[in-house]
C-alpha positions in Angstrom: 6.6 31.6 -3.5 7.5 29.4 -6.5 6.7 30.7 -9.9 4.4 28.9 -12.2 5.3 25.3 -12.6 8.8 25.3 -11.2 11.9 24.5 -13.3 10.5 21.6 -15.3 7.2 21.9 -17.1 4.9 19.6 -19.1 3.2 21.8 -21.7 -0.5 20.7 -21.7 -1.6 22.5 -24.9 -0.1 22.0 -28.4 2.8 19.5 -29.1 3.5 17.2 -26.2 6.8 18.3 -24.6 8.8 18.6 -21.4 10.7 21.9 -20.9 13.5 22.8 -18.5 13.8 26.6 -18.1 12.1 27.1 -21.5 14.3 24.6 -23.3 12.7 21.3 -24.6 14.1 18.1 -23.3 14.2 15.3 -25.9 12.1 12.3 -24.6 10.6 9.2 -26.1 6.9 9.6 -26.8 5.9 6.8 -24.4 8.0 8.5 -21.7 6.1 11.7 -22.2 2.9 9.7 -22.1 3.8 8.4 -18.6 4.5 11.9 -17.3 1.2 13.3 -18.7 -0.8 10.4 -17.3 0.7 10.9 -13.8 0.2 14.7 -14.0 -3.5 14.4 -14.9 -4.4 11.2 -13.0 -2.2 11.4 -9.9 -0.3 8.4 -8.3 -0.7 5.3 -10.5 0.4 1.7 -10.1 3.1 0.5 -12.5 1.0 -2.3 -13.8 -1.7 0.2 -14.9 0.8 2.2 -16.9 2.3 -0.9 -18.4 -1.1 -2.2 -19.6 -2.1 1.2 -20.8 1.0 1.7 -23.0 2.1 -1.8 -24.0 -0.6 -4.3 -23.1 1.4 -7.5 -23.7 3.5 -10.0 -21.7 6.7 -7.8 -21.8 4.8 -4.7 -20.7 6.4 -4.4 -17.3 9.9 -4.8 -18.7 9.1 -2.1 -21.3 7.9 0.3 -18.6 11.1 -0.2 -16.6 13.2 0.6 -19.7 11.1 3.8 -20.3 11.5 4.9 -16.7 15.2 4.4 -16.9 15.3 6.6 -20.1 13.4 9.3 -18.2 15.8 9.1 -15.3 18.8 9.4 -17.6 17.2 12.5 -19.3 16.8 14.4 -16.0 19.9 13.1 -14.2 22.3 15.7 -15.9 20.1 18.5 -14.5 20.5 17.2 -11.0 17.0 15.7 -10.6 15.9 12.3 -9.6 12.5 11.6 -11.2 11.4 8.4 -9.4 12.8 6.5 -6.5 14.0 2.9 -6.9 11.1 0.5 -6.6 8.5 3.3 -6.2 5.0 2.0 -6.7 2.6 3.6 -7.2 4.5 6.2 -9.3 3.8 9.9 -8.8 5.4 13.1 -10.2 7.8 14.9 -7.9 7.0 18.5 -7.1 9.7 19.9 -9.5 7.7 18.6 -12.5 4.5 20.6 -13.0 1.8 20.8 -15.6 1.6 24.1 -17.5 -2.1 24.6 -18.4 -1.5 27.9 -20.2 -3.9 27.9 -23.2 -2.2 27.9 -26.6 -3.2 26.9 -30.2 -3.9 23.3 -31.0 -5.2 20.4 -29.0 -3.9 19.1 -25.7 -0.9 16.6 -25.8 -0.6 16.6 -29.6 1.6 13.8 -31.0 0.7 11.0 -28.5 -2.3 9.6 -30.5 -0.8 6.4 -31.9 1.0 5.0 -28.8 -1.6 2.3 -28.1 -5.4 1.8 -28.5 -5.9 2.1 -24.7 -3.8 5.2 -24.3 -5.6 6.8 -27.2 -8.9 6.2 -25.6 -7.6 7.8 -22.4 -6.1 10.7 -24.4 -9.4 11.4 -26.2 -11.3 11.4 -22.9 -8.9 13.9 -21.5 -9.1 16.1 -24.6 -12.9 16.0 -24.5 -12.9 17.3 -20.9 -10.2 19.9 -21.5 -11.7 21.3 -24.6 -15.1 21.4 -23.0 -13.6 23.4 -20.0 -11.7 26.0 -22.0 -13.0 29.5 -22.0 -15.0 30.8 -25.0 -17.9 28.8 -26.3 -19.4 26.9 -23.3 -19.1 23.2 -22.6 -20.8 20.8 -24.9 -21.1 23.3 -27.7 -17.3 23.9 -27.6 -16.7 20.2 -27.7 -19.1 19.7 -30.6 -17.2 22.4 -32.6 -13.8 20.9 -31.8 -14.8 17.4 -32.9 -16.5 18.8 -36.1 -13.4 20.7 -37.0 -11.2 17.6 -36.8 -13.3 14.8 -38.1 -13.0 13.7 -41.7 -15.3 11.3 -43.5 -15.4 8.3 -43.4 -14.8 7.9 -39.7 -15.8 6.0 -36.6 -16.4 7.8 -33.3 -16.7 5.7 -30.1 -18.8 7.9 -27.8 -18.4 7.0 -24.1 -20.5 8.3 -21.2 -22.4 7.4 -18.1 -26.2 6.9 -17.9 -27.9 10.2 -18.7 -24.7 11.9 -20.0 -26.6 13.1 -23.1 -24.8 11.0 -25.7 -27.7 11.1 -28.2 -28.1 14.9 -27.9 -24.3 15.3 -28.5 -24.5 13.1 -31.6 -27.4 15.1 -33.0 -25.6 18.4 -32.4 -22.6 17.1 -34.2 -24.6 16.0 -37.2 -26.2 19.5 -37.3 -22.8 21.2 -37.1 -21.5 19.0 -39.9 -24.6 19.6 -42.0 -25.3 15.9 -42.5 -28.4 13.8 -41.6 -28.7 12.1 -38.2 -29.8 8.5 -38.7 -30.6 6.0 -35.9 -29.0 2.6 -36.7 -27.4 1.3 -39.9 -30.2 2.4 -42.3 -29.6 4.8 -45.2 -26.4 5.7 -46.8 -24.2 8.5 -48.2 -22.9 11.4 -46.0 -24.8 10.8 -42.8 -24.1 10.2 -39.1 -25.2 6.7 -38.2 -25.8 6.4 -34.4 -25.5 2.9 -33.1 -26.8 1.9 -29.6 -26.2 -1.4 -27.8 -26.8 -4.2 -28.4 -26.0 -3.4 -32.1 -28.0 -6.4 -33.3 -28.7 -5.0 -36.8 -25.2 -3.8 -37.4 -22.9 -5.7 -39.8 -19.2 -4.9 -39.4 -18.7 -5.2 -43.2 -21.1 -2.3 -43.7 -19.0 0.1 -41.6 -15.7 -1.0 -43.0 -16.8 -0.6 -46.7 -18.6 2.8 -46.1 -16.6 5.5 -47.9 -18.8 8.5 -47.0 -20.5 8.1 -43.6 -19.7 8.9 -40.0 -20.4 6.0 -37.6 -20.9 6.9 -34.0 -21.0 3.9 -31.6 -22.5 4.5 -28.1 -20.6 2.9 -25.3 -21.2 3.0 -21.6 -18.3 4.2 -19.3 -19.1 1.1 -17.3 -18.5 -2.5 -18.5 -16.0 -3.8 -21.0 -15.8 -3.2 -24.8 -18.6 -5.0 -26.6 -17.9 -7.3 -29.5 -18.6 -4.6 -32.2 -16.1 -2.2 -30.7 -13.4 -4.9 -30.4 -14.0 -5.9 -34.1 -13.7 -2.2 -35.1 -10.4 -1.9 -33.2 -9.2 -5.0 -35.0 -10.3 -4.1 -38.6 -11.0 -0.4 -38.9 -8.1 2.0 -39.6 -6.8 3.5 -36.3 -6.2 6.9 -37.9 -9.9 7.2 -38.7 -11.1 6.1 -35.3 -11.6 8.5 -32.4 -12.7 7.9 -28.8 -14.7 10.7 -27.1 -15.5 10.6 -23.4 -18.5 12.9 -22.9 -17.7 15.0 -19.8 -20.3 16.1 -17.3 -21.9 19.5 -17.8 -19.9 22.4 -16.3 -21.5 24.3 -13.5 -21.5 27.5 -15.6 -23.1 25.6 -18.4 -25.9 24.1 -16.3 -26.5 27.3 -14.4 -27.0 29.2 -17.7 -29.3 26.6 -19.0 -31.3 23.9 -17.1 -30.8 25.5 -13.7 -31.1 29.2 -14.6 -34.5 29.7 -12.9 -33.5 28.2 -9.5 -32.0 29.9 -6.4 -28.3 29.2 -6.1 -28.6 26.8 -3.2 -31.2 24.6 -4.8 -29.4 24.7 -8.1 -26.1 23.7 -6.5 -27.8 20.9 -4.5 -29.3 19.4 -7.7 -26.1 19.8 -9.7 -24.0 17.9 -7.1 -26.6 15.2 -6.8 -26.6 14.7 -10.6 -22.8 14.9 -11.0 -23.4 17.2 -14.0 -25.3 14.5 -15.9 -28.0 16.3 -18.1 -30.3 13.3 -18.0 -30.1 13.0 -14.2 -30.6 16.7 -13.8 -33.7 16.6 -16.1 -35.2 13.8 -14.0 -34.5 15.7 -10.7 -36.1 18.9 -12.0 -39.2 16.9 -12.9 -39.6 15.6 -9.3 -41.1 18.1 -6.9 -39.3 18.4 -3.6 -39.2 20.9 -0.7 -35.5 21.7 -0.7 -34.7 18.9 1.8 -33.1 15.6 0.8 -32.8 15.3 -3.0 -35.1 12.6 -4.3 -33.9 9.6 -6.3 -35.9 9.5 -9.6 -36.9 6.0 -10.6 -35.6 6.3 -14.1 -32.1 7.3 -12.8 -32.1 4.4 -10.3 -33.1 2.0 -13.0 -30.4 3.2 -15.4 -27.6 2.8 -12.8 -28.9 -0.6 -11.5 -29.1 -1.9 -15.1 -25.4 -1.0 -15.5 -24.6 -2.6 -12.2 -26.3 -5.9 -13.3 -23.5 -6.4 -15.8 -21.3 -7.2 -12.8 -21.2 -10.5 -11.1 -23.6 -10.7 -8.2 -20.8 -10.8 -5.7 -19.1 -7.7 -7.2 -22.5 -5.8 -7.3 -23.2 -6.5 -3.7 -19.6 -5.4 -2.8 -20.3 -2.1 -4.7 -23.5 -1.6 -2.7 -21.6 -2.1 0.5 -18.9 0.4 -0.5 -21.6 3.0 -1.4 -22.1 3.8 2.3 -18.7 5.6 2.5 -18.4 8.8 0.5 -14.7 9.0 -0.1 -11.5 7.0 -0.6 -11.2 3.6 1.0 -8.4 2.3 3.3 -7.4 -1.3 2.8 -9.0 -2.1 6.1 -12.3 -0.6 5.1 -12.2 -2.6 1.8 -11.7 -5.7 3.8 -14.4 -4.8 6.4 -16.9 -4.3 3.6 -15.9 -7.5 1.9 -14.9 -5.8 -1.3 -11.2 -6.7 -1.7 -11.8 -9.9 -3.8 -13.8 -7.9 -6.4 -11.5 -4.8 -6.9 -10.1 -6.1 -10.2 -13.6 -6.6 -11.7 -14.9 -3.3 -10.4 -11.9 -1.4 -11.8 -12.0 -3.2 -15.1 -15.6 -2.3 -15.6 -15.1 1.3 -14.6 -16.9 1.6 -11.3 -13.8 2.1 -9.1 -10.5 3.9 -9.8 -7.2 3.8 -8.0 -5.3 7.0 -7.1 -3.3 6.0 -4.1 -6.5 4.7 -2.6 -9.6 3.1 -4.2 -12.6 5.2 -4.7 -15.8 5.4 -6.9 -15.1 6.8 -10.4 -18.4 8.8 -10.2 -19.9 9.9 -6.9 -23.4 10.5 -8.4 -23.6 6.8 -9.2 -22.4 6.0 -5.7 -25.3 8.2 -4.3 -27.8 6.4 -6.5 -26.6 2.9 -5.3 -26.7 4.2 -1.7 -30.2 5.6 -1.8 -31.4 2.4 -3.4 -30.3 0.3 -0.4 -32.9 -1.1 2.0 -32.8 0.7 5.4 -31.7 -2.5 7.2 -28.8 -3.2 4.9 -27.7 0.4 4.9 -27.6 0.4 8.8 -25.7 -2.8 8.8 -23.0 -1.6 6.4 -22.6 1.7 8.3 -22.0 -0.3 11.5 -19.4 -2.4 9.7 -17.7 0.8 8.5 -17.9 2.4 12.0 -16.2 -0.6 13.6 -13.4 -0.5 11.1 -12.9 3.2 11.5 -12.7 2.7 15.3 -10.0 0.1 14.8 -8.1 2.5 12.6 -8.6 5.3 15.1 -10.4 7.4 12.5 -12.6 9.1 15.1 -14.5 11.4 12.7 -15.3 8.6 10.2 -16.4 6.4 13.1 -18.7 9.2 14.4 -20.2 9.7 10.9 -21.0 6.1 10.3 -22.5 5.6 13.8 -24.6 8.7 13.2 -25.8 7.3 9.8 -26.5 3.9 11.4 -28.8 5.7 14.0 -26.7 4.9 17.0 -26.3 7.3 19.9 -23.1 9.0 20.7 -21.6 11.1 23.5 -21.0 14.2 21.4 -19.8 16.4 24.2 -17.0 14.0 25.2 -16.1 13.4 21.5 -15.9 17.1 20.6 -13.8 18.1 23.6 -10.9 15.9 22.3 -10.8 17.5 18.8 -8.1 20.0 17.9 -8.3 23.6 16.6 -10.8 24.7 14.0 -12.2 21.1 13.7 -13.8 21.4 17.2 -15.4 24.7 16.4 -16.7 23.5 13.1 -18.3 20.3 14.5 -19.7 22.1 17.5 -21.4 24.6 15.1 -22.8 21.7 13.1 -24.2 20.1 16.3 -25.6 23.4 17.5 -23.2 23.6 20.4 -21.6 26.9 19.5 -18.4 28.0 21.3 -17.1 31.5 21.3 -13.6 31.9 19.8 -10.8 33.2 22.1 -10.6 36.6 20.3 -12.7 38.9 18.2 -11.5 39.7 14.6 -10.0 43.1 13.9 -11.8 45.3 11.4 -11.2 48.8 10.0 -12.7 51.2 7.5 -10.4 51.7 4.5 -10.7 53.9 1.4 -10.6 51.8 -1.8 -8.4 52.9 -4.7 -8.1 51.6 -8.2 -8.3 48.0 -9.2 -5.0 46.0 -9.3 -4.3 43.0 -11.6 -3.9 39.6 -10.0 -0.9 37.7 -11.3 -1.6 33.9 -11.2 1.3 31.8 -10.0 -0.1 28.3 -9.8 -3.3 26.3 -9.6 -3.5 22.8 -8.2 -6.0 20.0 -7.5 -9.1 18.7 -9.2 -12.7 20.0 -9.4 -11.4 23.6 -9.9 -11.4 26.0 -12.7 -10.5 29.7 -13.3 -12.0 32.0 -15.9 -10.8 35.6 -15.6 -11.8 36.9 -12.1 -14.1 33.9 -11.5 -12.8 30.9 -9.5 -15.1 27.9 -9.2 -14.9 24.6 -7.3 -17.2 21.6 -7.8 -16.0 19.3 -5.0 -17.0 15.7 -4.6 -16.0 13.0 -2.1 -13.6 11.4 -4.6 -11.4 14.6 -4.4 -9.4 13.8 -1.4 -6.7 16.5 -1.9 -7.0 20.3 -1.6 -7.5 22.3 -4.8 -7.1 26.0 -5.4 -5.0 28.8 -6.8 -2.1 31.1 -5.8 -1.6 34.7 -6.8 1.6 36.8 -6.5 1.7 39.5 -3.9 1.6 43.2 -4.8 4.5 45.5 -3.9 2.2 47.7 -1.9 -0.6 47.0 0.7 -3.8 46.1 -1.1 -7.4 45.2 -0.6 -8.8 41.7 -1.5 -12.5 41.3 -2.3 -14.2 37.9 -2.3 -17.8 38.0 -3.6 -20.0 35.1 -4.7 -22.0 32.1 -3.7 -21.2 29.0 -1.7 -23.0 25.7 -1.0 -21.3 23.0 1.1 -22.6 19.5 2.1 -19.7 18.4 4.3 -20.7 15.5 6.6 -20.5 16.7 10.2 -19.6 20.2 8.9 -15.9 19.4 8.8 -16.1 16.2 6.6 -15.4 12.6 7.4 -11.7 13.3 7.4 -12.2 16.2 9.9 -9.9 18.3 7.7 -12.4 19.3 5.0 -12.3 23.1 5.3 -14.8 24.4 2.8 -12.8 27.5 2.0 -9.5 28.8 3.2 -7.7 32.0 2.4 -4.0 32.3 3.2 -1.8 35.4 3.1 1.6 33.8 2.7 4.1 36.7 3.0 5.7 38.5 4.7 4.0 36.8 7.6 1.6 33.9 7.2 -2.1 34.4 8.1 -5.1 32.2 7.5 -8.8 32.5 7.4 -11.0 29.4 7.5 -14.7 29.7 6.5 -17.0 27.2 8.3 -20.8 26.9 8.4 -22.7 28.1 11.5 -19.8 29.6 13.4 -19.5 33.1 14.8 -16.7 35.3 13.4 -13.7 35.2 15.6 -10.0 34.5 15.9 -7.9 31.7 17.2 -4.8 33.9 17.2 -3.7 37.2 15.7 -3.1 35.5 12.3 -5.8 32.9 12.3 -9.4 34.1 11.7 -12.5 31.9 11.4 -15.5 33.4 9.6 -19.0 32.0 8.9 -19.5 30.4 5.6 -22.6 32.0 4.1 -24.6 31.4 0.9 -23.7 34.9 -0.3 -20.2 36.0 0.4 -19.1 39.7 0.1 -16.0 40.3 2.2 -12.9 42.5 2.1 -9.4 41.9 3.6 -6.3 44.1 3.9 -3.3 42.3 2.4 0.2 43.5 3.5 2.8 44.5 0.9 4.3 41.4 -0.7 1.6 39.2 0.6 1.0 36.3 -1.7 -2.6 35.0 -1.8 -3.6 31.3 -1.7 -7.3 30.4 -2.0 -8.3 26.8 -1.5 -11.1 24.3 -0.8 -10.9 20.9 0.8 -14.7 20.4 1.0 -15.8 16.8 0.6 -18.9 17.9 -1.2 -19.7 21.5 -2.2 -20.0 24.1 -5.0 -18.2 27.5 -4.7 -18.5 30.2 -7.3 -16.5 33.4 -6.4 -15.3 36.5 -8.1 -11.9 37.6 -6.8 -10.5 41.1 -7.2 -7.8 43.3 -5.6 -7.6 47.1 -5.2 -5.1 49.7 -4.1 -5.6 51.5 -0.8 -6.5 55.0 -1.7 -3.7 57.6 -1.2 -4.2 60.3 1.4 -5.1 62.8 -1.3 -8.1 60.7 -2.4 -9.4 59.5 1.0 -12.2 62.0 1.2 -13.7 61.0 -2.2 -12.8 57.3 -2.4 -15.4 54.6 -1.5 -15.1 53.4 2.1 -14.8 49.6 2.7 -15.0 47.7 6.0 -12.1 45.2 5.9 -10.7 42.4 8.1 -7.1 42.8 9.2 -4.4 40.6 10.6 -1.9 40.7 13.4 -3.8 43.2 15.5 -7.0 41.3 16.3 -5.7 39.1 19.1 -3.9 41.9 20.9 -6.9 44.3 20.7 -9.4 41.6 21.7 -7.3 40.6 24.6 -7.6 44.1 26.0 -11.3 43.8 25.9 -11.6 40.6 27.8 
């Protein structure tokens, strides 16, 4: 197993830097900015990077020069950073992001590269600071901003409908010990909160103020309004900060607004809201029986009002796209007649590109989808199904035909599916099939707790805090996310305990590869456990178990000596909150007094089960 980060590491916290085996490599700041952007955003087109960092007619040439400098810096080490003509660009596996917390803010020293890059940087910092351990979420972010802001200043506060921008501003004013004032009224040391359309605001008033903090509310959708453009042109950049208000963390919402609800109901509402406090508040105010999450009228109106800032054609294209929860192939974009409007939808923040186009916020996609008239919804699903059939995407075709209300020969369809996907879909359809073998279990005496040594973490929608690992998976997260731990030198016991809620379409996702939770023991022999809803415990082979995914998980596994642990999720929609611990196996002298644990074992199950058949 590779150690944390590999040989070349981008240090996320503190001064921005790239290190090779602990030694800093001297790079231009814009070269570093390119690497950090790719590390945090994934594959990115060259034109996006050029506009972000230069934004003028020679931007593409400047990017080529910077990429050449990066290649020259790594060539003496024997590494080729980017292939000739590669577009979109993506980081090779030998460059990794070291997220180890350290003093300071993330990516220090990259603030003044360009106005656009600074806005992106501030958004990343807002989310990273909100997700660090210690004070939870928004409170942590308020404290971080308060500790860095100096008066006079301008803060551009970006967020989606219902993101709680006003509450954040009020909390900041309280922390700073200054009055919170709506609009440009009043003077002295105060926080002036400005909302669109800013009709009463005079630019000269902000520029000449020597004591106040001006916070300008801006939607994550749409383009910069005139006031913000004027501030960018006339107000000092060193006293301007851009803050993107991140969604609530699961732990934050669970400790607050969702504290009185059962786990499954709380998780369902959290996923539907996307972590938006305003959306959550509206959902909690609408009674429902635990079935389909309702669409509050206020939330629908807020999202539709934002969408009306688009051209009519782009808005209709966005509605058509809303029927598909996940990334879009070029063929699907064409089939749903969205290709001509991609530029407008990206420019105004509705779609993002990360190798494939997708919604920037799945909660907004849900709102648009639920707002469709039934007839139009059915029509769009059929268009998507036809395209999926042409692309031989059988699972996506089945999903869209199901959502369109069309009949299907599920028996024939399922019989052609491979491996665990077949068992998962059959369980979802209520057509359970017994696995070839029974899993092997044994009673083991548990010894003292062992320390888990983290080796790497990867993917989006995933966080680690001590023993706790949490995933908030949405359809936009097309890649697997999770964590790897080093193996112990002795056989050990692994304990997984916590709660899980998964909304995978068809049980296995539209991709057919959306395993909600996978546990892999990587050495000395590989073994894998896949958790799926509705199945019976069983084994495909002696090293491949399948276990039922239950709302409450409390399971033990025997891990061989040297066995590295990899815990991942590929769920297309779900929330998983687990505590992970490892223990010694009690020595013979302590077996009589040590607690007894029933564990799953590997490499014996298939053989033993075969004898019973």
